[in-house]
C-alpha angles and dihedrals in degrees: 000000000000090000092055090049093050091045091052092048091048091051091049092051091049091050092053094044091056096041111128126227112244115261120267119234089254092053090049091052093045091054091050092046094052093046094047094045091051101038100037097038091229117204121235089257091054098047100075096045091047091049090051092048092048092050093046093053095038087059090050092047093047091050091050093048091051093047117107116266141057124303088239089063091050097054094097092051091047090053090050091052090048092050093049091049092049089050091055093044090053088066093054107033128066117246090256092050092047092051091050091047093051096041102038114011103039094059090046091050092046092051092048093047093047090054095045099041095063109104 
């Protein structure tokens, strides 16, 4: 019985010692930039506008995540941010790039952010 208790305590301590800090907005944007540059084969002319868009919306997302309230209550605001970002990306990406972003990259980014944003 004592051994199980000490094992559980040791596991709990290990879990907290390896806990990651949530990503900053800049780290969120950097991840998105690298993924989009590689996967969408962005041109030199597209890189800077995409980086600016990613940072702008990462800041908005981070602020919303840190805002008081449940994630359920923030869904509408998250959808609004996503729609605004997509609207801006439409002006920079080709139709083919935008389709690939929405179909392949956006779910990958969302999954990564969900995992990394947990404190």
